[in-house]
N, C-alpha and C positions, 0 to 999 in steps of 0.2 A: 513548543507552546507559544513562545514569543512571536514566532512567524504566523501561526494560525490565528492568534487572537489579537494581533497588532494591526488591525485595519487602519488605525488612526495615527500610527507612528510615522516618522519621517521616512521618505523613500529610501534614502541611503542606508539608514539603520535596518529597515525591513529587508532590503536587498542583501545586506550582510547576513542577517538572520536566515534568509532563504538559502544563501549559499552554505551557511553552516548546517542547515537542516539536511541538505543534500550530502555534505561531507560526512556528517554523523550517521545518516541513514546508510551510506555506503560502508562506513566503518562498522556499524552494527551488524550489517549483513555478513561482512567478512569474519568478524569475531564470532558471530552465531554459527557460521559454517565450520570454523575451527573447533568450536565447542561441540558440535554434533560429531565431527571427526574424532575428537578425543573420546567421546562417549562410545563410539563404535570400536575404537582401539581397546578401551577398558573391557568391553563385553567380549571381544575376541580373545583377549588375554585370559579372562575368567573362564571362558569355554575351554581353552587349551589347558588351563590349570585343572579344571574338573576332569577332563579326559585323561590327563597324565596321572593324576592322583588315583584314579580308578585302577590303572595298570599297576601302580606302585603297591596299592593295597592287595591286589590279587597276587602279585609276586611275593609279598611278605607272608600272605596266608599260605601259599604253596610251600615256601621255605619252612614255615612252622610245621606244616603237616609232614614234610619229609623228615624234619628233625625229630619229631615225635615218633614217626615210624621207625627211624633208625634206632632210637632208644629202645623201642619195643622189641625190635629184632635182636639188639644186643643183650637185652635181659633174657630173652628166650634162649639164646646161645649160652649165656652164663648159667641159666638154670640147668640146661643139659650137661654143661661141664661140671657143675657142682654135684649133680646127681651121680655122675660116673665116678667122681672122686670122693664124695662124702656121702656114703650110704646112710649115715646116721642123721643127715639133714634132708632125707628124702621127702618127708611130709612137708617141711617148710618150703623146700624147693618146688614141690608140686603146687603148693598154694600160690607161690609167687608166679609160677607159669600160668595158672588159671586167671590170676588178676591181670596179667599182661594180655591174655587173650581177650578179656572182657573190656579192655581199655578202648575208647573211641576218641581218637585225637581230633577229628573234625568237629564232633559235638562239643568237646571241651573248648576248642578254639572259638567256635561260634558263641558259646556262653561268655567267654572272656570279652569278645567284641561287643556283645549286647550290654554287658555290665559297664564297659568303659567308653561307649560311644557318646560323643558330645552332640546333642541336638542343635544347640545354638550355633556352633561352628559350621555344621553342615548347611544350615539355612543361609548363613552369610556367604558360604562358598558358592551356592547356587543362585544367589540374587543377581538380577540384571538391572543395570542402570537405564532409566528412561529419560529422554530429554524433556526439560521443562520449558514453558514459554519464557522468553527472555524478560518480559516486563514483570513477571512474577518474581524472578530472581532479583531484579533491581528494585522491586517494591513500587513500581510506577503504575498508577491507575488512571492516567490521562485518557479521556474519551471513553472509558469503560461504561459510564452511565448512558452515553449516547449510542453505544453499540450493543446494549443488552438486547438479547433476542434476535440478533442479526446472524445470518449465515452467509458465509462467503467462501468459495473454493479458490485454490490458487489459479490465477489466470494472468493474462498479460495487460489487462486494463483495470485501473483502480479508480475509485471515486471517493471524494471526501464526503462524509455524511453531512447532509444538509443541516441537521439539528446542531451539529458541532459548529458549522460555519456561522449560522445565524444566532444561536443562543449564547455562544461563548465570547461575546464581544465586550469591549470596555464599557464602563458605566455611562460615560458621556455619549458614546455612539448609541447605546441602547436607549438613552433618554431622548436623543434626537429622533431615533427611529419611532418611538412610541408617541411622542408629543407633536412632532412636526411632519414627518414623512408619511406615516401611516394614515393620518387624516387627509393629507393631500392626495395620496394614492387612492384612498377610498372615494374621494370626490371625482377623480379622473376615470377610474375603471368601474365604479359602481354608482349607486344612486346618491352616495354622499351622506354625511351625518344629517339627521333630521333637524329642521329648524335653522339651517345655515343657508342664507340667500346665495345665489350664484356670484354676486359681486364680491362677497366675502371669500368665497372659494377661490376666485381669480386672484384676489389680493394675497391670499395665503400662498398660492402657487407662485406668484411673483416674488414674494419674500424668500421662499425657498430657493428659487432660481438665482436671485441676487446673492444668496449665501453659499453658492457652490464653490467659492474660493476656499472655504474651510474644508480641509481633507476629511474631517470627521463627519461633516454633513454629506459630503459626496459618498463616503463609505456607507453611511446610514441609508442614503437613497438607493445605492446598488443592492444593499441587503434587503431593502423593502421590495424592490422589483424581483429579486431572486426568490424571496419568500412567497411572493404572489404567484410566480410561475411554478415553483416546486410544490406549493400547497394545494394545487388543483388535483383532483382525483385521477385525472388522465395521466399524470406523471408518475414516474417510478424512479427509485434509486437516488433521488435528490441531486442529480447532475444537471447543471444549467445547460450544458452543451447538448444534452439529449432532450431538452424540453420542446414541446410542440408550440407553434406560433399561437398567439392570443389575438383575437379579433376585437377591436375597440371602435369607437365612433371616430369620425373624421376630425371632430374638434379635439377629442382626447389625443389623437395621433399628432395633431399640430402642437398641442401643449407638451407632449412628451418629446417631440423633436426639438422644441425650443429649450426645454430643460436639459436634454442631453447635449445639445450644442454648447450651451454655457458650461456644463460640466467638462466637456472635452477641451474647451479653451483653457480651463484651469488645470486639467491634466497635462496639457501641452506645456503650460508655463511652469508647472511644478514637477514635471517628469513623474507623474503618478501612473505607473504602469498597471497597477492592480485595478483601479477604477476604470482606466482606459480599456483594459481587457474585458471587464464586465459589460461596459457600455457597448463595446464592439460586438459582443455576443448578443446583447439585448436588442440591438438595432435590427437583427434578423428574426426577432421573435414577436414583433408587433406589426399588425396590418389593419387596414380599415376598408370597408366596402363603400363604394360611392353611391350616388343616387340610383344608378342603373345596376340592379343586382346581377344582371347577366355579364357585366364586365368583371375581369379578375380583380381581386383585392389589391389595394395600394399598400406597398410595404414601406416601413419606416427607413429602410436602408438608403434609398435614393436621396433622401433629404439630408443625410449626413455623409454622403459618399465623397463630397468635395472638401471635407475638413482637412486642415493641414497636418493634423497628427498622423494621419495615415501616410504622409509623405516622408516622415522621418525614419530612416533606416535604423537609427539607434533605438527607436521605440520597438520595432519588430525584434531586434536582437535581445533587448531586455525582456520583451514579452516571452520569447522562447526560453530564456533562462528562468523566468518566473514559472513557466509551465513545467519545466524539468524539475525544479525544486518542489513544486506542488505535487508532482507525481511521486517523488520520494516521501513527502510528508503523508500523502494518502496511503502509500504502502506501509509506512510505519504505524499508522492508525489501524489499518485493517489487519495487520499481523496479530493484533490482540485477540481476534476471533477465529484465527486459522489454527489448525492443529500444529502443535510444536513439531519441528523437524521438516516442515514443508519447504521446498526449494523451487526456484523459478529460473528457467533457462534464459529468459529475456529480461532486459532492464525494465524499470517501472514505467508504465504508460498510462495515460488518461485519455478520455474522449476528446479533450481539448487538444492534446498533442496529435492525435490521429487526424484532426481536422485543421491543424495549424496551416498547412500549405493551402488548403481550400479557403481559409479566412483571408490569407494574404492575396490570393488571386481574386477573391470576391471583391476586395477593395482596390482593385486596379493594378496590383503588382503582377508583372509578367512572370511566366513560368521560369525562365532562365534567371531573372533577378531573385525570385523567391528561392530557387534552388541554391543559388550562390549564397544568399543570406543564411539559410539553414546550415550549409556546410561550413561557412566561416564562423558562425556562432558556436557550433559544436567543437570545432578545432580550437577556438579561443579558450574554451572551458574544458579542454581535455584533461587538465590536471585535476579538476573537480570531479568529472564524470568517470575518468579512466579510459585508457586507449581502447579497450575492448568495447566499452559501452558507447563510445563515440561512433564506432562502425555500426553497432547494432541500432543505435538511434537514427543514424543516417538512413539505414535500410528501412526501418519502421516508418519514418516520417515521409520518405520520398518515393518508396517503391510503388505504391498504388498510383500516384500521380504520374510517375515516369511511364508506367504501363499504359495509362490512359492517354498520355501524350503520344506514345508510339502508335496507339490505335486510332489517333486523330479524333478523340472524343473531346468536345468542349468541356472545360472545367470551370464550374462556378462562375458563369458569365455574369458580368456586372449588370446593374439595372438597365432597362431598355432606353431610358432617357439620357444615358451617359454615353458620349462618343468615345470610342476606344481605338487604339491602333491595332494592327494585325497581330502584334506580339502580346496583346493584353494590357499594355501600359496605357494609361490615360494620356490623351494628347494635351500638351501644354503644361504638364506638371514637371517639377524640377526636384531633384534630390532623391529619386527612387533608388 
C-alpha cells in the first residue's frame, strides 16, 4: 500500500518499499502454495481414513454375525443334547430350539447400529477442506472497492487497476491534481474553462512548468495525463502502456513538450524513476497534424529524444527494477478477484515489462547494450527475484527481440530526424 499510494514520497524510500513489495509478494506466493499443499494432504488423509474405516466396520459387522451364528448353533446342539438326556425338559428344550431358529442376527445387528450411529461424527469424517483466498484469512481488504465487479483469469500479464492508481493518492497530490493540473490540461487538450483568456491559460501553464521541481506536482501531472488517456472510451483495462495515441494541436504539442522537458530535468536531478517512466511512455502517446493533412502526424517523441535522462544506464536499471516490483504489486492486487487455489507457471509480468526492450531501443539504446543492461539488472537482484525467476524473466523480456534480431527485422526505429549508428546507438552520445 505504501508503494502504490506513495507517489510523492522520496525515491529512496519508495524504492525500498517497491523492493519490499516484490519480496513480500514472492513470500506470499510461496506460503500460499504451501498452504494449498497442506490442504491437499489433509483431504488425502481424510479420504484414506474414510476408506479404511469402512473396511473396519464391515469386518466388525462380519465378526458379530459369525459370533451370533456360533451361539445359535451351540444352543441348537445344547437343545438336542438336553432332549436326549432330559426327557422331562422336552417341552422347554423344544421351545428354546424354536426361539433359536427364529433369531435373526443380521437384523439385530442392524438395529443396534441404527440406535447407536452418531450423525455428527459421520458428517465431520466426510467433510473436505477447501482453500480460502489469502486476503480473507488475513482480513485485508485493500483494493477490494476498486476491483468490485472485475473478472480476471490466471494469465502471464497483469495490470494495475487505473482507479486504484489515480484515486488512492495522497491528499496533497490530489489537491494539486484537481486545482492546478486538471485546469491546465483542460486548456491544452480541450476548449478550456469558459471565461479564461488565452494569456491567463499560458501564465497558468508556465507556473505549473516552473513548479516541476516539486515531486508531488510532477506526480499529479503524470496522474492527470494518465487519467486523460485511460478515461477515453477507446481504452480498456486501464493500462497506460496499452493506450492509443492522442492527436492534439501543434501548439498543444509544443506546450506538452516544454512541460515534459522541464519535468525530465527534475527527474534527472532527483532520480525520480516513477515520473520518468510515465513521461517516457507518454511521449509516445501524443502527436499532432501539421498544416498539410496528407503528411503523417508529428510525434512528441523526437522533441524529447535527446534528453540526458535517457543516457543514464542507472535510470534504465532502476526503471527495470520498478517495473518488476510493479508486476508483483499488480499480481497481489488481482489475486483478490481470482479463484482461490489458482497457480501460475510464469513469474509476474506487465505490458510495461513486455515492451521494456522496445522502449530502450526506441530511445536510442542499441540491442546489445539493452540486452546487457537487462541481464545485468536481473542478476543484480537475483536474491530478490529468485534464481528461477531471473531465468524466466530473462526469457520473457528478451526472447521476442532476440528472434526479431535473428530475422533482421528493425526494432522500434528512432524518429526519422535523429541520426543513428548502424547498431542503433545515437551518434555523439556518452554513457550508454
